[in-house]
Every structure is written in structure tokens, then in C-alpha cells.
C-alpha positions in Angstrom: -45.1 -9.5 -26.0 -46.1 -8.5 -22.3 -45.6 -12.4 -21.4 -41.8 -12.5 -23.0 -40.9 -9.0 -21.2 -42.1 -10.8 -17.9 -40.6 -14.1 -19.0 -36.9 -11.9 -19.1 -37.3 -10.3 -16.0 -38.3 -13.5 -13.8 -34.5 -15.0 -15.6 -32.7 -11.9 -15.1 -33.7 -11.8 -11.3 -33.2 -16.5 -11.3 -30.2 -16.1 -13.7 -28.4 -12.3 -12.1 -25.3 -12.7 -14.9 -22.4 -13.9 -14.1 -18.8 -11.9 -14.3 -16.9 -13.4 -17.6 -13.5 -14.7 -15.2 -10.9 -12.7 -16.4 -7.2 -12.8 -16.2 -5.8 -9.2 -14.4 -2.4 -8.3 -14.8 -1.3 -6.6 -11.6 1.8 -4.3 -11.6 3.7 -3.1 -8.0 6.6 -1.2 -6.3 8.9 -3.4 -3.4 7.7 -1.8 -0.6 7.6 -4.2 2.7 5.1 -5.8 4.2 2.4 -4.6 2.0 4.8 -6.0 -1.6 8.0 -7.8 -2.4 9.8 -10.1 -4.0 11.3 -12.9 -2.1 13.0 -16.0 -4.2 11.4 -15.4 -7.7 7.9 -14.9 -6.3 5.9 -11.7 -5.5 4.8 -11.2 -2.6 3.4 -9.5 0.9 0.3 -8.5 1.8 -1.1 -7.4 -0.8 0.0 -9.1 -3.2 -1.9 -12.0 -0.9 -5.1 -10.5 -1.3 -5.6 -9.4 -4.4 -4.5 -12.8 -5.2 -7.7 -13.6 -2.4 -9.9 -11.3 -4.2 -9.0 -12.9 -7.6 -10.3 -16.3 -6.7 -12.8 -15.7 -4.7 -14.5 -13.6 -7.8 -12.9 -16.1 -9.9 -10.6 -14.9 -11.4 -6.7 -15.1 -12.5 -4.4 -12.6 -11.3 -0.9 -12.4 -13.1 2.0 -10.6 -10.3 5.1 -8.4 -11.8 7.3 -5.5 -10.0 9.1 -3.0 -11.5 10.4 0.1 -10.5 7.7 2.0 -9.9 7.4 4.8 -12.5 7.2 1.5 -15.6 4.3 0.2 -13.3 2.0 3.4 -12.9 3.1 4.0 -16.6 1.5 0.3 -17.9 -1.2 0.8 -15.7 -2.2 3.6 -17.2 -1.7 2.4 -20.4 -2.9 -1.1 -20.7 -7.0 -1.9 -19.9 -7.7 -4.4 -18.1 -4.3 -3.8 -15.3 -4.2 -3.3 -11.7 -0.9 -1.7 -10.0 -1.1 -1.5 -6.0 -0.4 -0.4 -3.1 -1.5 2.8 -4.5 -2.5 6.2 -2.5 -5.8 7.7 -4.1 -5.5 10.8 -3.1 -7.5 13.5 -5.9 -4.9 14.3 -7.5 -5.0 11.0 -8.7 -8.9 10.2 -8.3 -9.8 10.1 -12.2 -6.9 8.4 -13.8 -7.8 5.1 -12.7 -10.5 2.5 -11.7 -10.3 1.7 -7.4 -11.0 -0.8 -5.3 -10.6 -1.2 -1.5 -9.2 0.5 0.7 -6.9 -2.6 1.8 -4.8 -1.1 4.2 -4.5 2.4 6.3 -1.4 4.6 5.0 0.7 6.4 8.4 4.2 7.9 7.2 5.5 8.4 11.0 9.0 9.0 12.5 10.6 7.8 14.9 14.0 7.6 17.1 15.5 5.5 19.7 13.9 5.4 22.7 17.2 6.2 24.4 17.4 9.6 22.5 15.2 11.3 25.2 16.5 14.6 23.5 14.8 13.6 20.0 11.9 15.9 21.1 8.7 17.0 18.1 5.9 18.8 20.4 5.4 20.8 17.4 5.5 20.9 12.8 8.3 23.3 13.1 10.3 21.0 15.6 11.1 19.0 12.4 13.6 21.5 11.4 15.9 20.7 14.6 17.1 17.1 13.6 18.1 15.1 10.5 15.9 12.6 9.1 16.4 9.5 7.6 14.3 8.6 4.4 14.1 7.0 1.5 15.3 8.3 -1.6 13.1 9.6 -3.7 10.2 9.1 -1.1 6.6 10.7 -0.5 8.0 11.7 3.0 11.0 12.9 1.9 9.2 15.7 -0.4 6.8 15.9 2.1 9.6 17.2 5.0 11.5 19.5 2.8 7.4 21.6 1.9 7.8 21.8 5.3 10.8 23.6 5.5 13.1 20.7 6.1 16.1 21.6 4.2 18.1 18.9 2.1 21.3 18.8 3.6 18.8 17.2 7.1 18.0 15.0 4.9 20.0 10.8 5.4 18.7 9.4 2.1 18.6 5.4 2.0 18.3 2.7 -0.5 15.6 0.6 1.5 13.7 0.8 5.1 16.2 -1.7 5.9 19.2 0.6 5.8 17.8 3.8 7.5 16.4 1.6 10.3 20.1 0.6 10.3 21.2 3.7 10.3 19.2 5.5 13.1 20.4 2.1 14.8 23.8 3.7 14.3 22.7 7.6 15.2 23.6 8.3 11.6 20.2 10.1 12.1 18.1 11.5 14.9 15.4 9.6 13.5 14.0 7.6 11.0 10.9 8.1 8.5 8.9 5.2 7.5 5.0 3.6 7.3 4.2 2.4 10.7 3.3 -1.0 9.3 6.9 -1.2 7.9 8.3 -0.5 10.7 7.2 -3.7 12.7 8.8 -5.8 9.3 12.2 -4.3 9.9 12.4 -4.7 13.6 11.1 -7.9 12.8 13.5 -9.4 9.8 15.9 -7.4 11.4 15.6 -8.7 15.3 15.6 -5.8 16.9 13.9 -5.2 20.5 10.4 -2.6 19.6 11.1 -1.1 22.7 14.4 -0.1 21.2 12.4 2.9 19.4 9.7 4.7 19.7 7.4 7.2 18.0 7.3 11.0 17.9 5.7 12.3 14.8 2.9 11.4 12.9 4.2 13.0 9.8 1.0 11.9 7.4 -1.9 9.6 7.5 -4.4 11.4 5.4 -5.0 8.6 2.9 -5.5 5.1 2.5 -3.5 2.1 -0.1 -6.2 0.5 -2.7 -5.8 -1.2 -6.0 -6.3 0.7 -8.7 -7.0 0.0 -12.5 -7.3 1.5 -15.5 -9.8 2.8 -16.5 -11.5 0.7 -19.7 -11.1 -2.3 -17.2 -14.6 -4.0 -17.3 -16.4 -2.7 -14.5 -17.9 -6.2 -13.7 -14.7 -6.9 -12.6 -14.0 -4.5 -10.4 -17.3 -4.8 -8.9 -16.3 -8.3 -8.1 -12.9 -7.6 -6.5 -15.1 -5.2 -4.4 -17.4 -7.5 -3.7 -14.5 -10.4 -2.8 -12.5 -7.6 -0.7 -15.7 -7.8 1.3 -16.0 -11.5 1.8 -12.9 -11.2 2.7 -13.4 -9.2 5.4 -16.9 -10.2 6.7 -15.2 -13.8 7.1 -12.0 -12.7 8.7 -9.2 -13.7 6.4 -8.2 -10.1 6.0 -8.1 -9.8 9.9 -5.9 -12.9 9.8 -3.7 -12.1 6.7 -2.8 -8.5 8.5 -1.9 -10.3 11.9 0.9 -12.1 9.6 2.1 -9.0 8.4 2.3 -6.9 11.0 -0.5 -5.2 10.8 
């Protein structure tokens, strides 16, 4: 009996358990440059990173871009599914299993470089200006929680639209992710020197991949390990440079 147990233990050391290949169905929203759809294909920094991780871990991944609330609801109900790019915060901590972090999340207030009249030295100064924000965004709700009246929020349906409004002086500032601003400047061929940051609204959290709570733990471990390898060998840094991180 002892010999059998010893043999089993030795086999476990020499031939560790192999994670069964899985197919991960991942849902996301349009949040360029992290995730977006182009020519019928889901791409972006986080999309490519998840594909790299899945391939490195021996899994396959299927990406689908849908409205955020639908994606959120689906992943909470569908075992083995994933949601991205999502902020890991205390309210969501127990709702999902997490792999990451994959990217910083800094929400910044920007204005035109020529607008020397826009000065933010303290939080209360936000109440003096009209801010361009995404409709139904955390930036919009964050500004309102700080006391900025809804009448001083200029709502846009995309970061592209909001940057155009800032350039046309329809808003004093625009509030967006630093990644998103760099991406929009490149996409719209706007000289970065025309824009300057004046306030950091929020940088408490990071972006992660969130998985349904009933996802196989071995799959999660393999993906986390794959992310570690991608960081270590420079592939993550190369991907960040390509998307302007």
C-alpha cells in the first residue's frame, strides 16, 4: 500500500495534471482602444491580450461585442464565460472570479492648451466649468456625486464625439480615460500639443477580466499564469505600445 501511494505521489510530481482545454466565451462593449469592433471583428488591446493568453494556455476564446448591461448579465449567469474590460472594485469583488490586472484606469479631465482660463487647483473648481462626458458613464456619475450640476454636463455618445465638442469649444473640458484620449488624438489626427490634462478624476482601480463564478479554477489559473508569461517576455509591453498605453 505504501509503495502504491509513493508511486502515485511520484507520478504527480513527474506528470502534473494538465488543464483540459476550454473554450471561453467572452463578452465586451465598445471601449476603444481596449475593446472595439472594426470590419466585423472584435479587436483592441484587451481583446488581443485575451486571445494571446488563451492561446498560450491552450484554450480557445470567442469574442462578442454587445451592450454592457447585456454582457454583464450574461456573464453572471453563464458558467465559463468572461466579461471585459471591467473595473475590479469592492462592489463587484464577490460577483466574479478575476484574472489580471490587465491595464490601469485613469479618468482625466482635459482642456484645450489655449484655454488658460480653465484652472483646476482643487476639487471644487470642477463646479465652475462645462464638462464633456459619455452618457451614462462612471465619469458623469462621479462628477454629479462631486456636486457638478447635470446642466453643466455636455453628454456625448462616444469619446470621438466628445473630443470634437472640445475642439469646437462646446465644452470647457472633456473627461475620458487617458488611453482613450491618446487613441482619439491618433485616430482624429489631432496634434497632442493642442490638449492638456488639468485634473485626475479617478485612478483608484484597474481593469481586469471577470469570469463567471462557476468557471473551472484550473482554467483561471492557466490564464493567470499565461498573463504572467506574456508580461515577462515583453509581449504585453509591445501590445501596450501599439495601442498607445
